[in-house]
C-alpha positions in Angstrom: 0.1 0.0 0.1 2.7 2.3 1.0 4.4 1.9 -2.6 1.2 2.1 -4.4 0.6 5.4 -2.6 4.0 6.9 -3.4 3.8 5.8 -6.8 0.7 7.6 -7.4 1.9 10.6 -5.7 5.1 10.9 -7.8 3.1 10.1 -11.0 0.1 13.1 -9.7 3.3 15.2 -8.6 4.5 15.4 -12.2 1.5 15.9 -13.7 1.0 18.9 -11.6 4.0 20.4 -12.4 3.7 19.7 -16.2 0.2 21.7 -16.1 -0.3 25.2 -16.4 -0.6 27.2 -13.0 -4.2 28.0 -13.5 -5.3 24.6 -14.3 -7.9 23.8 -11.5 -9.6 21.1 -13.5 -6.4 19.1 -13.2 -5.5 19.8 -9.7 -8.7 18.3 -8.6 -8.5 15.5 -11.0 -4.8 14.7 -9.6 -5.7 15.3 -6.1 -8.7 13.1 -6.4 -7.2 10.2 -8.2 -4.3 9.8 -5.8 -6.4 10.3 -2.6 -8.8 7.7 -4.1 -6.0 4.9 -4.9 -5.1 5.5 -1.1 -8.2 4.6 0.2 -8.7 1.4 -2.4 -9.9 -0.7 0.5 -12.5 1.7 2.1 -15.4 2.8 -0.3 -16.7 5.3 2.4 -13.6 7.2 2.3 -13.3 7.0 -1.4 -16.9 8.8 -0.9 -15.5 11.2 1.4 -12.7 12.3 -0.8 -14.9 12.9 -3.5 -17.0 15.3 -1.3 -14.3 17.3 -0.3 -12.5 17.5 -3.5 -15.7 18.3 -5.7 -16.7 21.2 -3.2 -12.6 22.4 -2.7 -12.9 25.1 -5.5 -14.8 27.5 -3.4 -12.6 26.9 -0.2 -9.8 29.6 0.5 -8.2 31.1 3.5 -8.1 34.7 4.4 -4.5 35.9 6.0 -2.1 38.5 6.0 1.5 39.6 6.2 3.3 42.4 8.0 4.9 44.6 5.5 7.1 48.0 6.0 6.5 51.0 4.0 8.0 50.0 1.2 6.1 47.0 0.7 8.8 44.5 1.6 7.6 41.5 4.1 8.4 41.4 7.8 9.1 38.5 10.0 6.9 38.0 12.9 5.1 34.9 13.8 3.3 35.0 16.7 3.5 31.1 17.7 7.2 31.4 17.8 6.7 32.7 20.8 6.3 31.1 24.3 3.0 32.9 25.2 0.8 35.7 24.4 2.1 38.1 26.4 5.7 37.6 25.3 4.2 37.9 21.7 2.7 41.0 22.3 5.8 42.7 24.0 8.0 41.5 20.9 5.4 42.8 18.4 5.3 46.1 20.2 9.2 46.5 20.1 8.9 45.8 16.2 6.3 48.6 16.0 8.5 51.1 17.7 11.5 50.3 15.6 9.7 50.5 12.4 6.7 51.2 10.6 4.4 48.4 9.6 1.0 47.7 8.2 -0.9 44.5 7.7 -1.1 43.3 3.7 -4.0 40.7 3.5 -4.1 37.9 0.8 -6.5 35.2 -0.1 -5.0 31.7 -0.8 -7.0 28.9 -2.3 -7.1 25.6 -1.1 -6.4 24.1 -4.1 -3.3 25.8 -4.5 -2.4 25.0 -1.1 -3.6 21.8 0.6 -1.4 18.6 1.0 -2.3 14.9 0.2 -1.0 14.3 3.5 -3.3 17.0 5.2 -6.1 15.6 3.8 -5.5 12.4 4.8 -4.5 12.6 8.3 -7.9 15.0 8.6 -10.2 12.2 7.0 -8.8 9.3 9.1 -8.9 11.5 12.2 -12.6 12.3 11.3 -13.8 8.8 10.6 -12.0 7.5 13.5 -14.2 9.9 15.6 -17.3 9.0 14.1 -17.1 5.4 13.7 -15.7 4.5 17.3 -17.9 7.2 19.5 -21.0 6.1 20.6 -22.6 9.5 20.3 -21.5 9.7 16.8 -23.2 6.6 15.4 -26.4 8.4 14.8 -25.0 10.6 12.3 -25.4 9.4 8.9 -22.7 9.7 6.4 -24.2 13.0 4.8 -24.1 14.6 7.9 -20.7 13.4 8.8 -19.4 14.8 5.4 -21.2 18.2 6.1 -20.5 18.7 9.6 -17.4 16.5 10.9 -15.3 15.4 8.2 -14.0 19.0 6.6 -10.7 19.8 7.1 -11.6 23.6 7.3 -14.9 25.2 8.3 -14.6 29.2 7.6 -11.6 31.2 5.9 -9.5 30.9 8.8 -6.0 30.3 7.6 -5.4 26.8 6.7 -3.6 24.4 9.1 -3.5 21.0 10.6 -5.9 21.0 13.6 -8.1 18.6 14.3 -5.4 16.1 16.6 -4.5 19.6 18.6 -8.1 20.2 19.3 -9.1 16.3 20.3 -6.2 16.3 22.8 -7.5 19.5 24.2 -10.5 18.3 25.0 -10.4 14.4 25.1 -11.5 14.7 28.8 -14.8 15.6 27.4 -16.4 12.3 27.4 -15.5 11.1 30.9 -18.0 12.5 33.1 -20.9 12.2 30.7 -24.0 10.1 32.1 -25.3 9.2 28.9 -22.8 8.4 25.9 -25.3 8.5 23.2 -26.4 11.8 24.2 -24.4 14.4 21.8 -25.9 17.5 23.8 -24.3 16.4 27.1 -21.1 15.5 25.1 -21.0 18.7 23.6 -21.6 20.6 26.8 -18.7 19.0 28.4 -16.6 20.0 25.5 -17.4 23.4 26.1 -16.5 23.3 29.6 -12.8 21.8 28.9 -12.4 25.1 27.0 -11.8 26.8 29.9 -10.7 30.6 30.2 -11.2 31.7 26.7 -11.9 35.4 26.4 -14.6 37.2 24.4 -13.5 40.3 22.3 -15.6 42.7 20.8 -13.1 43.4 18.4 -9.6 42.6 17.7 -6.9 44.4 15.3 -6.2 41.3 12.9 -7.8 42.5 9.6 -9.2 38.8 8.6 -12.7 37.6 9.6 -11.2 34.4 11.5 -8.0 33.3 13.6 -6.4 30.4 12.4 -7.2 27.1 14.8 -3.6 27.5 16.2 -3.9 31.5 16.6 -6.9 30.6 18.6 -5.2 28.1 21.0 -2.5 30.4 21.4 -3.9 33.6 22.5 -7.3 32.3 24.1 -9.6 34.9 23.0 -11.2 36.1 20.0 -14.7 37.8 18.7 -17.9 35.7 18.6 -16.9 34.1 15.2 -13.4 33.4 16.5 -14.9 31.7 19.2 -17.9 30.1 17.5 -14.9 28.4 15.1 -13.2 27.2 18.4 -16.0 25.3 19.7 -16.9 24.1 16.2 -13.3 22.8 15.4 -13.4 21.3 19.4 -17.1 19.3 18.9 -15.7 18.1 15.3 -12.5 16.4 16.6 -14.5 15.0 19.0 -16.8 13.3 16.2 -19.8 15.6 17.1 -21.7 17.2 14.2 -21.8 21.1 15.3 -22.8 23.7 12.4 -21.9 27.7 12.0 -24.9 29.5 12.1 -25.0 33.7 11.7 -27.1 36.2 11.2 -25.4 38.9 8.9 -27.0 42.0 10.6 -29.5 41.7 13.3 -32.8 43.0 11.9 -33.9 45.9 15.0 -30.9 45.9 16.6 -27.1 46.7 15.7 -24.1 44.6 14.7 -24.5 40.9 14.0 -23.8 37.3 15.6 -22.3 34.1 15.3 -23.4 30.7 17.0 -23.2 27.2 16.5 -25.8 24.3 16.7 -25.4 20.9 17.7 -27.0 18.2 15.9 -28.5 15.5 18.2 -29.1 12.0 17.9 -32.6 12.8 16.6 -31.6 15.2 14.1 -32.7 18.4 16.4 -30.6 21.6 16.0 -29.9 22.9 19.8 -28.3 26.3 19.2 -25.5 27.6 21.6 -23.3 30.2 21.9 -19.2 29.6 21.0 -18.5 31.5 24.3 -21.1 30.0 26.8 -18.6 28.5 29.1 -20.2 28.9 32.6 -23.8 29.1 31.8 -25.2 26.6 34.4 -28.3 26.2 32.1 -26.8 23.7 29.4 -27.0 24.0 25.7 -30.6 24.2 25.3 -30.7 27.4 26.8 -27.4 29.0 25.8 -28.4 30.9 22.8 -31.6 32.3 23.0 -32.6 33.0 19.2 -35.5 35.3 20.1 -33.8 37.5 22.4 -33.3 40.3 19.7 -35.1 40.2 16.2 -33.4 38.2 13.4 -34.2 39.0 10.1 -32.3 36.4 8.3 -30.1 33.2 9.4 -27.6 31.5 7.7 -25.8 28.3 8.2 -22.4 28.0 6.7 -21.6 24.3 5.0 -18.7 22.6 3.3 -20.4 22.0 0.3 -21.7 24.1 -3.0 -25.4 25.2 -2.2 -27.6 25.1 -5.4 -29.8 27.8 -3.5 -27.3 30.3 -2.9 -27.4 33.1 -4.9 -23.8 33.3 -6.0 -24.4 29.6 -7.7 -26.8 30.8 -10.0 -25.9 34.7 -10.4 -23.2 36.3 -11.4 -20.8 37.5 -8.8 -20.6 40.9 -10.5 -24.4 41.2 -9.8 -24.2 40.6 -5.8 -22.9 43.0 -3.3 -19.6 42.2 -1.5 -20.3 40.5 1.4 -21.8 36.9 2.6 -24.0 36.6 -0.4 -21.1 35.9 -2.4 -20.4 32.7 -0.5 -21.8 29.8 -2.4 -21.9 27.4 0.7 -24.4 29.2 2.9 -28.1 27.9 3.3 -31.3 30.0 4.7 -32.6 28.4 8.6 -34.0 31.6 9.3 -37.3 29.1 10.0 -35.6 27.0 12.1 -35.4 30.1 14.4 -38.3 32.3 13.9 -42.0 32.6 12.6 -41.4 33.9 8.9 -43.1 35.5 6.1 -42.6 37.0 2.9 -42.9 40.2 0.9 -43.9 40.1 -2.3 -42.9 43.4 -4.1 -44.0 44.5 -7.5 -41.3 46.5 -9.7 -42.1 48.8 -13.0 -41.8 46.5 -16.3 -39.2 48.9 -17.6 -36.8 47.8 -14.8 -34.3 45.3 -16.2 -33.1 43.9 -12.6 -33.4 40.3 -12.2 -32.5 40.2 -8.7 -33.7 42.4 -5.8 -32.3 42.4 -2.3 -33.6 43.7 1.3 -31.9 45.5 3.4 -32.4 45.7 7.7 -31.3 49.5 9.6 -28.0 48.3 11.2 -25.5 51.1 12.6 -27.0 54.2 11.1 -27.3 52.6 7.6 -29.3 50.3 5.2 -27.7 46.6 4.9 -28.3 43.9 2.5 -29.5 40.9 4.4 -31.8 39.1 1.6 -32.5 38.6 -2.2 -35.0 37.4 -4.1 -35.6 36.9 -8.1 -37.8 38.5 -10.3 -41.0 36.5 -11.6 -43.1 38.2 -13.9 -43.1 41.8 -12.6 -42.6 40.7 -8.6 -39.5 40.1 -6.7 -40.8 37.5 -3.8 -38.5 37.5 -0.8 -39.2 34.0 1.5 -38.6 33.1 4.8 -38.2 36.8 6.3 -38.1 37.5 10.1 -41.3 39.3 11.6 -41.9 42.5 13.3 -38.9 44.3 10.9 -38.7 46.8 8.7 -37.2 46.2 5.3 -36.0 48.3 2.3 -36.0 46.9 -1.2 -33.0 48.1 -3.0 -31.1 47.1 -6.6 -27.5 46.4 -6.8 -26.0 48.7 -9.6 -23.2 46.5 -10.9 -21.4 49.2 -13.1 -21.3 51.5 -10.1 -20.9 48.8 -7.4 -23.4 50.7 -5.4 -27.2 49.9 -4.0 -30.2 52.1 -5.3 -32.5 52.0 -2.9 -36.2 52.1 -3.3 -38.3 54.9 -2.1 -40.8 53.4 0.6 -39.7 50.7 3.2 -42.2 47.7 4.2 -43.0 46.8 7.8 -43.5 42.8 7.9 -45.7 42.8 11.0 -46.2 40.1 13.7 -49.3 38.9 11.8 -46.9 38.6 8.9 -48.7 41.5 6.8 -46.7 43.8 4.6 -47.5 47.4 5.0 -45.7 50.0 2.8 -44.6 52.9 5.0 -45.1 55.8 2.5 -45.5 59.3 4.8 -48.5 61.0 4.1 -47.5 64.6 4.1 -51.5 65.7 3.6 -52.1 64.3 7.0 -49.9 65.2 9.8 -50.0 65.4 13.9 -48.2 66.7 16.8 -46.3 64.2 19.0 -43.7 64.4 22.2 -41.5 61.8 21.7 -40.1 60.1 25.0 -39.0 56.4 26.0 -42.1 56.3 28.1 -44.3 56.0 25.0 -42.7 52.9 23.6 -44.7 49.9 23.0 -42.7 47.3 25.1 -42.1 43.9 23.0 -40.6 40.6 24.4 -37.2 41.4 22.7 -34.2 42.8 24.1 -33.2 44.9 21.0 -30.3 47.5 21.9 -31.6 51.2 21.3 -29.3 53.8 22.4 -31.6 56.6 22.0 -32.3 59.1 24.7 -33.6 62.5 25.5 -31.1 64.8 26.4 -32.6 68.0 27.6 -31.8 71.4 25.5 -30.5 69.2 23.0 -31.6 69.8 19.1 -33.0 66.9 17.7 -33.7 66.1 13.6 -36.9 64.4 13.1 -35.9 62.5 9.7 -38.5 60.5 7.5 -37.3 57.7 4.9 -38.6 58.8 1.5 -35.8 58.1 -1.1 -33.5 59.0 1.2 -33.6 60.3 4.9 -35.4 64.1 4.9 -35.4 66.5 7.4 -39.0 67.1 8.6 -38.1 69.6 11.3 -36.2 70.5 14.4 -37.0 70.6 17.8 -35.4 71.3 21.5 -35.9 68.8 23.9 -37.5 69.9 27.3 -38.5 67.8 30.4 -37.4 64.5 28.9 -39.7 65.0 25.8 -39.1 66.5 22.3 -42.1 67.9 20.7 -42.8 67.8 16.9 -45.6 69.6 15.4 -45.6 68.2 11.8 -45.3 64.4 11.6 -46.6 62.9 8.4 -48.8 59.8 9.0 -47.4 56.6 8.0 -43.6 57.7 8.0 -40.4 55.8 9.0 -38.4 58.3 11.4 -35.1 58.2 12.9 -34.5 60.9 15.2 -30.8 62.2 15.5 -28.6 65.0 17.7 -24.9 65.9 17.9 -24.7 63.1 20.8 -26.2 60.6 18.6 -23.6 57.5 18.3 -25.2 55.3 15.4 -27.2 52.8 17.9 -30.0 54.8 17.4 -33.2 52.8 16.0 -35.8 53.5 13.3 -39.5 54.0 14.4 -43.1 54.3 13.4 -45.8 55.7 15.2 -48.6 53.8 15.7 -51.7 55.9 13.8 -54.1 53.8 16.2 -52.4 53.5 19.5 -50.2 56.6 18.8 -47.3 54.6 20.7 -43.8 54.2 19.3 -42.9 51.2 17.5 -39.0 50.4 17.7 -37.5 48.7 14.6 
């Protein structure tokens, strides 16, 4: 077997050297043939090889180097130091001696992955899946998607599985029911001691590498979700990476995980839920903040992903360019749909929906045109959406004139301000309708501060200004049925949009 593997390796290596550098198809064929021959006596592993290689073209690392003012690469590797504190001190010395900056780059897996890395990963993954009682309920498809992959996101490519397995190898020792995947996953998290959550970090890449995570023992929620995913998968636990690209009625976004149970259920949990005494089923409350959309990252290409069927030039930068995401919003919250009519003269074949987040409209969903209508499905309710169209020539979104509220009863309400019907109103926090969610809204009334009342009508338009008195801001000519925003010099970008309910005259924040 060893001789046969070496022979195949030499043949494929020679073929790779002889072919053009951009010949991705030949690289895939050679790598697939080599690994298939290596596993000639294991059909399942051959099928696993096919799964990995068939989807390898969309896999890549996002990494960076430090360079000086001339663009010359500066040698610095934090992993060469004994601990994080020493590495930080040495890096500070470097920064004090020379001007440096990070230079990011992308590296496709098909150009970087080695047969040795894949073979080691495949063997360890199969060993965990076949030999652990909590893994035996997972079918082959679940194993391939959520245990087998040698990477999860776009973290720098590394050999990680054995290190993570060693780190959490004691997780199963105190589990009462070793058939219960959630119990084992809970213990895996408890083994991940002293990892600290960071609201932000300076690295210009979305995900730290597996070894960086173990070295630093800290990261953003995306990093900690990836940390937990890698640790769980190393133990043969099927764990997903879920995310909301932008909260629907709050600010920022979030990344978390789910553990797939022996019954096929998905239990969501935070990657940084260490110390949560309630356990996994309660570790992440998906209804705490309003979710417009939730997506799940997969290893394999998804035919339902927008990037699979539409030219990437017609897609704005961001998560929608990924071919390996699947919409799982309906697993988390009640969902509805919006049908949006467009003129026959509009040539667009794809439309987008935006939610208001950190002071701007952010694209969070897409829909394709049928006749003269674009239908957006699986949308979280009690959220305001703004339709838009992406202009490839300018690479900008053309936002539509009026937003749409998808209310709790799944009705869509066009928020078109009625300037012929105005009313006076004193805005205070006390008049807010109290909902079940804990969406963050930094709006405060500062006495003697001048506030601007804005309404969305093909852009934010100022209606009037007023000075706050007695913890209230009184406006005299508010148009009915509008979507509003109130700002002052002390505003910090976390203020939310709102409407004033015509019937109750209460403020509804979105």
